[in-house]
SERO-555036 format. One record per residue (C-alpha): residue in three letters; z, x, y. Coordinates in steps of 0.2 Angstrom, whole numbers, plus 5000, padded with zeros to 4 digits. Layout:
N
<rec "ALA", <Z, X, Y>>
...
***
This chain:
365
<rec "MET", <5194, 5986, 5331>>
<rec "LYS", <5202, 6003, 5329>>
<rec "LEU", <5190, 6014, 5320>>
<rec "VAL", <5202, 6029, 5318>>
<rec "VAL", <5211, 6037, 5303>>
<rec "THR", <5230, 6037, 5306>>
<rec "GLU", <5242, 6050, 5301>>
<rec "GLU", <5249, 6039, 5287>>
<rec "GLN", <5231, 6037, 5280>>
<rec "ARG", <5228, 6056, 5280>>
<rec "GLU", <5244, 6058, 5270>>
<rec "LEU", <5239, 6045, 5258>>
<rec "ARG", <5222, 6054, 5256>>
<rec "ASP", <5230, 6071, 5253>>
<rec "ALA", <5242, 6064, 5240>>
<rec "LEU", <5228, 6055, 5231>>
<rec "ARG", <5217, 6070, 5231>>
<rec "ARG", <5230, 6081, 5223>>
<rec "PHE", <5234, 6067, 5210>>
<rec "PHE", <5216, 6064, 5205>>
<rec "ALA", <5212, 6083, 5205>>
<rec "ASP", <5226, 6084, 5192>>
<rec "ARG", <5222, 6068, 5182>>
<rec "SER", <5203, 6067, 5184>>
<rec "PRO", <5195, 6085, 5182>>
<rec "GLY", <5178, 6086, 5176>>
<rec "ALA", <5183, 6089, 5158>>
<rec "GLU", <5194, 6073, 5158>>
<rec "VAL", <5180, 6063, 5165>>
<rec "ARG", <5168, 6068, 5151>>
<rec "ARG", <5182, 6064, 5138>>
<rec "LEU", <5184, 6047, 5145>>
<rec "MET", <5166, 6043, 5146>>
<rec "GLU", <5165, 6044, 5127>>
<rec "THR", <5180, 6032, 5124>>
<rec "ALA", <5178, 6013, 5121>>
<rec "GLU", <5191, 6009, 5134>>
<rec "GLY", <5184, 6020, 5148>>
<rec "HIS", <5200, 6025, 5155>>
<rec "ASP", <5217, 6033, 5152>>
<rec "PRO", <5231, 6019, 5151>>
<rec "LYS", <5244, 6032, 5155>>
<rec "VAL", <5236, 6037, 5171>>
<rec "TRP", <5233, 6019, 5175>>
<rec "ARG", <5252, 6016, 5173>>
<rec "GLN", <5255, 6031, 5184>>
<rec "MET", <5243, 6024, 5198>>
<rec "ALA", <5253, 6008, 5198>>
<rec "GLU", <5271, 6015, 5196>>
<rec "GLN", <5271, 6031, 5205>>
<rec "LEU", <5258, 6027, 5219>>
<rec "GLY", <5257, 6008, 5219>>
<rec "LEU", <5238, 6008, 5221>>
<rec "GLN", <5235, 5992, 5211>>
<rec "GLY", <5246, 5982, 5223>>
<rec "LEU", <5242, 5992, 5239>>
<rec "ALA", <5233, 5978, 5248>>
<rec "ILE", <5241, 5963, 5239>>
<rec "ALA", <5253, 5953, 5250>>
<rec "GLU", <5272, 5957, 5248>>
<rec "GLU", <5276, 5939, 5242>>
<rec "HIS", <5264, 5942, 5228>>
<rec "GLY", <5272, 5958, 5222>>
<rec "GLY", <5261, 5970, 5232>>
<rec "ALA", <5264, 5982, 5247>>
<rec "GLY", <5255, 5972, 5260>>
<rec "PHE", <5243, 5985, 5267>>
<rec "GLY", <5225, 5982, 5270>>
<rec "MET", <5207, 5987, 5267>>
<rec "ARG", <5208, 6002, 5278>>
<rec "GLU", <5221, 6010, 5265>>
<rec "LEU", <5211, 6003, 5251>>
<rec "ALA", <5195, 6012, 5258>>
<rec "VAL", <5205, 6029, 5258>>
<rec "VAL", <5209, 6026, 5239>>
<rec "PHE", <5191, 6022, 5235>>
<rec "GLU", <5185, 6037, 5244>>
<rec "GLU", <5196, 6048, 5235>>
<rec "MET", <5192, 6040, 5218>>
<rec "GLY", <5173, 6042, 5222>>
<rec "ARG", <5176, 6060, 5226>>
<rec "ALA", <5183, 6063, 5209>>
<rec "VAL", <5172, 6051, 5199>>
<rec "VAL", <5188, 6043, 5192>>
<rec "CYS", <5187, 6032, 5177>>
<rec "ALA", <5198, 6017, 5179>>
<rec "PRO", <5196, 5998, 5180>>
<rec "PHE", <5202, 5999, 5198>>
<rec "LEU", <5187, 5991, 5207>>
<rec "ALA", <5187, 5977, 5195>>
<rec "THR", <5205, 5973, 5197>>
<rec "ILE", <5204, 5975, 5216>>
<rec "THR", <5190, 5963, 5216>>
<rec "ALA", <5199, 5950, 5206>>
<rec "ALA", <5214, 5952, 5217>>
<rec "ALA", <5204, 5948, 5232>>
<rec "ALA", <5197, 5932, 5225>>
<rec "LEU", <5214, 5926, 5220>>
<rec "GLU", <5222, 5930, 5237>>
<rec "ALA", <5207, 5921, 5246>>
<rec "GLY", <5208, 5906, 5234>>
<rec "ASP", <5219, 5891, 5235>>
<rec "GLY", <5227, 5893, 5218>>
<rec "GLY", <5231, 5906, 5205>>
<rec "HIS", <5243, 5916, 5216>>
<rec "ASP", <5255, 5917, 5201>>
<rec "LEU", <5242, 5929, 5193>>
<rec "LEU", <5244, 5942, 5207>>
<rec "PRO", <5260, 5950, 5202>>
<rec "GLY", <5252, 5956, 5185>>
<rec "LEU", <5238, 5964, 5195>>
<rec "ALA", <5249, 5972, 5207>>
<rec "ASP", <5260, 5980, 5195>>
<rec "GLY", <5246, 5986, 5184>>
<rec "SER", <5251, 5977, 5169>>
<rec "VAL", <5235, 5966, 5169>>
<rec "ILE", <5218, 5972, 5171>>
<rec "GLY", <5207, 5959, 5181>>
<rec "THR", <5189, 5957, 5184>>
<rec "LEU", <5177, 5945, 5192>>
<rec "ALA", <5161, 5939, 5183>>
<rec "VAL", <5147, 5934, 5194>>
<rec "ALA", <5130, 5940, 5188>>
<rec "GLU", <5121, 5932, 5174>>
<rec "ASP", <5105, 5937, 5164>>
<rec "GLY", <5094, 5938, 5180>>
<rec "GLY", <5106, 5952, 5187>>
<rec "SER", <5108, 5943, 5204>>
<rec "TRP", <5125, 5943, 5212>>
<rec "ASP", <5120, 5929, 5224>>
<rec "PRO", <5132, 5914, 5221>>
<rec "ALA", <5116, 5903, 5223>>
<rec "SER", <5110, 5910, 5206>>
<rec "VAL", <5125, 5906, 5196>>
<rec "ARG", <5121, 5894, 5182>>
<rec "ALA", <5138, 5894, 5172>>
<rec "THR", <5147, 5878, 5173>>
<rec "PHE", <5165, 5871, 5174>>
<rec "GLU", <5167, 5854, 5167>>
<rec "ASP", <5181, 5845, 5158>>
<rec "GLY", <5192, 5860, 5160>>
<rec "VAL", <5181, 5872, 5151>>
<rec "LEU", <5168, 5885, 5155>>
<rec "ARG", <5150, 5887, 5148>>
<rec "GLY", <5138, 5900, 5151>>
<rec "THR", <5134, 5919, 5150>>
<rec "LYS", <5140, 5933, 5162>>
<rec "ASN", <5132, 5950, 5163>>
<rec "PHE", <5136, 5967, 5170>>
<rec "VAL", <5155, 5962, 5171>>
<rec "LEU", <5165, 5977, 5177>>
<rec "ASP", <5177, 5982, 5163>>
<rec "GLY", <5174, 5965, 5155>>
<rec "HIS", <5177, 5972, 5138>>
<rec "ILE", <5196, 5976, 5141>>
<rec "ALA", <5201, 5964, 5156>>
<rec "GLY", <5216, 5953, 5152>>
<rec "LEU", <5211, 5942, 5166>>
<rec "VAL", <5193, 5936, 5169>>
<rec "LEU", <5189, 5927, 5185>>
<rec "VAL", <5172, 5918, 5182>>
<rec "ALA", <5160, 5911, 5196>>
<rec "ALA", <5154, 5894, 5190>>
<rec "ARG", <5148, 5878, 5196>>
<rec "GLY", <5160, 5864, 5198>>
<rec "GLU", <5163, 5849, 5208>>
<rec "ASP", <5164, 5858, 5225>>
<rec "GLY", <5150, 5870, 5222>>
<rec "VAL", <5151, 5888, 5215>>
<rec "GLY", <5170, 5892, 5214>>
<rec "VAL", <5181, 5904, 5204>>
<rec "TYR", <5189, 5900, 5188>>
<rec "ALA", <5203, 5910, 5179>>
<rec "VAL", <5202, 5913, 5160>>
<rec "GLU", <5219, 5919, 5154>>
<rec "ASP", <5217, 5915, 5136>>
<rec "ALA", <5203, 5925, 5128>>
<rec "ALA", <5200, 5913, 5113>>
<rec "GLY", <5182, 5907, 5114>>
<rec "LEU", <5177, 5922, 5125>>
<rec "VAL", <5165, 5933, 5117>>
<rec "ARG", <5163, 5951, 5124>>
<rec "HIS", <5150, 5964, 5121>>
<rec "ALA", <5151, 5981, 5129>>
<rec "LEU", <5134, 5986, 5137>>
<rec "PRO", <5125, 6003, 5136>>
<rec "THR", <5125, 6010, 5154>>
<rec "LEU", <5117, 6024, 5164>>
<rec "ASP", <5133, 6028, 5172>>
<rec "GLN", <5145, 6031, 5157>>
<rec "THR", <5160, 6033, 5169>>
<rec "ARG", <5159, 6014, 5173>>
<rec "LYS", <5160, 6002, 5159>>
<rec "LEU", <5151, 5985, 5160>>
<rec "ALA", <5151, 5970, 5148>>
<rec "ARG", <5142, 5954, 5144>>
<rec "ILE", <5153, 5939, 5142>>
<rec "GLU", <5149, 5923, 5133>>
<rec "LEU", <5158, 5907, 5137>>
<rec "ASP", <5156, 5892, 5126>>
<rec "GLY", <5169, 5879, 5130>>
<rec "VAL", <5182, 5892, 5136>>
<rec "ALA", <5198, 5884, 5144>>
<rec "ALA", <5200, 5889, 5162>>
<rec "ARG", <5208, 5883, 5178>>
<rec "ARG", <5201, 5883, 5196>>
<rec "VAL", <5209, 5896, 5207>>
<rec "GLY", <5197, 5896, 5222>>
<rec "GLY", <5181, 5889, 5230>>
<rec "PRO", <5165, 5896, 5237>>
<rec "GLU", <5175, 5904, 5251>>
<rec "ALA", <5186, 5914, 5239>>
<rec "LEU", <5171, 5920, 5230>>
<rec "ALA", <5162, 5926, 5246>>
<rec "ARG", <5177, 5935, 5252>>
<rec "ALA", <5179, 5944, 5235>>
<rec "LEU", <5161, 5950, 5235>>
<rec "ASP", <5163, 5956, 5253>>
<rec "VAL", <5179, 5966, 5249>>
<rec "ALA", <5170, 5973, 5233>>
<rec "ALA", <5155, 5978, 5244>>
<rec "VAL", <5166, 5988, 5256>>
<rec "ALA", <5177, 5995, 5242>>
<rec "LEU", <5161, 6001, 5233>>
<rec "ALA", <5154, 6008, 5250>>
<rec "ALA", <5170, 6018, 5252>>
<rec "GLU", <5168, 6025, 5234>>
<rec "GLN", <5150, 6030, 5238>>
<rec "LEU", <5156, 6039, 5253>>
<rec "GLY", <5168, 6049, 5243>>
<rec "GLY", <5154, 6054, 5231>>
<rec "ALA", <5142, 6058, 5245>>
<rec "GLN", <5155, 6069, 5253>>
<rec "ARG", <5159, 6078, 5237>>
<rec "THR", <5140, 6081, 5233>>
<rec "LEU", <5138, 6088, 5251>>
<rec "ASP", <5154, 6099, 5249>>
<rec "MET", <5148, 6106, 5232>>
<rec "THR", <5131, 6110, 5238>>
<rec "VAL", <5136, 6119, 5254>>
<rec "GLU", <5148, 6129, 5244>>
<rec "TYR", <5135, 6134, 5231>>
<rec "ALA", <5123, 6138, 5246>>
<rec "LYS", <5135, 6151, 5252>>
<rec "VAL", <5138, 6160, 5235>>
<rec "ARG", <5120, 6159, 5227>>
<rec "HIS", <5110, 6173, 5232>>
<rec "GLN", <5091, 6175, 5232>>
<rec "PHE", <5081, 6189, 5239>>
<rec "GLY", <5097, 6198, 5243>>
<rec "ARG", <5104, 6184, 5254>>
<rec "PRO", <5114, 6168, 5252>>
<rec "ILE", <5102, 6153, 5250>>
<rec "GLY", <5111, 6144, 5263>>
<rec "SER", <5104, 6157, 5276>>
<rec "PHE", <5087, 6150, 5273>>
<rec "GLN", <5081, 6137, 5287>>
<rec "ALA", <5074, 6125, 5274>>
<rec "VAL", <5091, 6124, 5265>>
<rec "LYS", <5101, 6123, 5281>>
<rec "HIS", <5090, 6108, 5286>>
<rec "ARG", <5093, 6099, 5270>>
<rec "CYS", <5111, 6102, 5271>>
<rec "ALA", <5112, 6096, 5289>>
<rec "ASP", <5102, 6080, 5284>>
<rec "MET", <5115, 6077, 5270>>
<rec "PHE", <5129, 6079, 5283>>
<rec "VAL", <5122, 6066, 5295>>
<rec "LEU", <5120, 6054, 5281>>
<rec "VAL", <5139, 6056, 5275>>
<rec "GLU", <5146, 6055, 5293>>
<rec "SER", <5135, 6039, 5296>>
<rec "ALA", <5141, 6032, 5280>>
<rec "ARG", <5159, 6036, 5285>>
<rec "SER", <5157, 6026, 5301>>
<rec "ALA", <5150, 6011, 5292>>
<rec "VAL", <5165, 6011, 5280>>
<rec "LEU", <5177, 6012, 5294>>
<rec "ASN", <5169, 5998, 5303>>
<rec "ALA", <5168, 5987, 5287>>
<rec "ALA", <5186, 5991, 5283>>
<rec "ALA", <5192, 5987, 5300>>
<rec "ALA", <5183, 5970, 5300>>
<rec "ALA", <5191, 5965, 5283>>
<rec "ASP", <5208, 5968, 5291>>
<rec "GLU", <5205, 5962, 5309>>
<rec "SER", <5189, 5952, 5311>>
<rec "PRO", <5185, 5942, 5295>>
<rec "ASP", <5171, 5933, 5304>>
<rec "GLU", <5162, 5950, 5306>>
<rec "LEU", <5166, 5955, 5288>>
<rec "PRO", <5150, 5948, 5280>>
<rec "ALA", <5138, 5958, 5291>>
<rec "ALA", <5149, 5973, 5291>>
<rec "ALA", <5150, 5973, 5272>>
<rec "ALA", <5131, 5971, 5270>>
<rec "LEU", <5128, 5985, 5282>>
<rec "ALA", <5140, 5997, 5274>>
<rec "GLN", <5134, 5993, 5256>>
<rec "ALA", <5116, 5995, 5261>>
<rec "TYR", <5118, 6011, 5270>>
<rec "CYS", <5131, 6020, 5258>>
<rec "SER", <5121, 6016, 5243>>
<rec "GLU", <5106, 6025, 5249>>
<rec "ALA", <5116, 6039, 5257>>
<rec "PHE", <5125, 6043, 5241>>
<rec "PHE", <5109, 6042, 5231>>
<rec "HIS", <5100, 6054, 5243>>
<rec "THR", <5115, 6067, 5243>>
<rec "ALA", <5117, 6066, 5225>>
<rec "GLY", <5098, 6070, 5222>>
<rec "GLU", <5098, 6084, 5235>>
<rec "ALA", <5114, 6091, 5226>>
<rec "ILE", <5104, 6093, 5210>>
<rec "GLN", <5089, 6100, 5219>>
<rec "LEU", <5098, 6113, 5229>>
<rec "HIS", <5108, 6119, 5214>>
<rec "GLY", <5092, 6124, 5206>>
<rec "GLY", <5091, 6125, 5187>>
<rec "ILE", <5110, 6124, 5185>>
<rec "GLY", <5110, 6107, 5193>>
<rec "PHE", <5100, 6099, 5179>>
<rec "THR", <5112, 6105, 5166>>
<rec "TRP", <5125, 6094, 5156>>
<rec "GLU", <5138, 6106, 5160>>
<rec "HIS", <5137, 6104, 5179>>
<rec "ASP", <5145, 6090, 5187>>
<rec "ALA", <5130, 6085, 5198>>
<rec "HIS", <5123, 6073, 5185>>
<rec "LEU", <5139, 6063, 5185>>
<rec "TYR", <5137, 6060, 5204>>
<rec "PHE", <5119, 6056, 5202>>
<rec "LYS", <5121, 6043, 5188>>
<rec "ARG", <5136, 6035, 5198>>
<rec "ALA", <5125, 6035, 5213>>
<rec "ARG", <5110, 6027, 5204>>
<rec "SER", <5121, 6013, 5195>>
<rec "SER", <5131, 6009, 5211>>
<rec "ARG", <5115, 6005, 5221>>
<rec "GLU", <5113, 5990, 5210>>
<rec "LEU", <5131, 5984, 5208>>
<rec "PHE", <5134, 5969, 5219>>
<rec "GLY", <5116, 5969, 5224>>
<rec "SER", <5103, 5982, 5229>>
<rec "PRO", <5102, 5989, 5247>>
<rec "ASP", <5086, 5978, 5250>>
<rec "ARG", <5097, 5963, 5245>>
<rec "HIS", <5110, 5968, 5257>>
<rec "ARG", <5098, 5971, 5271>>
<rec "GLU", <5090, 5954, 5269>>
<rec "ARG", <5108, 5946, 5270>>
<rec "LEU", <5111, 5956, 5286>>
<rec "ALA", <5095, 5950, 5293>>
<rec "ALA", <5099, 5932, 5289>>
<rec "LEU", <5117, 5934, 5296>>
<rec "ALA", <5109, 5940, 5312>>
<rec "GLY", <5097, 5925, 5313>>
<rec "LEU", <5081, 5936, 5310>>
<rec "THR", <5075, 5928, 5294>>
<rec "GLY", <5076, 5913, 5284>>
<rec "ALA", <5084, 5922, 5270>>
<rec "ALA", <5100, 5916, 5262>>
<rec "ALA", <5115, 5923, 5270>>
<rec "ALA", <5126, 5922, 5254>>
<rec "PRO", <5133, 5938, 5246>>
***
């Protein structure tokens, strides 16, 4: 697998960095945090119409651009760097489930052009993202059960539900919201909206089996890892810059050995996280058999790398790092909540060990 960044991907990164710097500055992030929708519909349309981001990795025959996970990883890294408030992760996860499934391909064009916001509902009251924990059922054409921690579930026009059917835990599409009850959940990370969804006889259709669900969760894990990488890189950058300009005892604090060591440790974490993301993205595009292990490794490592760098950023910024006015808390909250999304680092390590044949743990996502 090629683990290098191409010139085209660098150009994409630069264009995205300019776009998000203009559309997602700190003041705008704070404004969107307080809204019920959690994103700016105008910017969402621009992402689709001007940049083609929603359809970037969707096949051309389904209305997308036909690129892969490598390009998506670039997008997610830049979105993580800017703490972008948008239902992008939810929609990309839904698209991955549909593309890997054996039905529902007619739903992809709406996701690709940004006219439909999609999401995948897996976790239930126990909070587990393991398909083996799913208790929601599909029988006689309807879904019954409850889903928790659904990304942008309060606004999604297309909800894909993991439920137990005749062939195990599959994916079922809810296109008609009648009978679907949604409740927005209070969250630590106000930049990412979650919802609880109640299904009581909601009409749905099967769009994929267990393989589609597994693929979608692996893609989501890699995408989130790339987002965490972007956040970790940004917290490192802001900390190094602050260490250069903040003076104590007549010299920049960055000249003190203790500060240098902590910044160096942050740098090692970020670069290692970058390698894990590149490897997982390449596996998604070229070696699908290696994706489960690569996704578990990337998610476990990047979750902890981002959480550590975000915490260090607050500490090394001193008193100002603890204030509401500084952006450090936005990254810390995103880092903390992302550690649990799609499973904790411990869960991903258990899965990695199981895939390597080292334990008897389940190898499901």
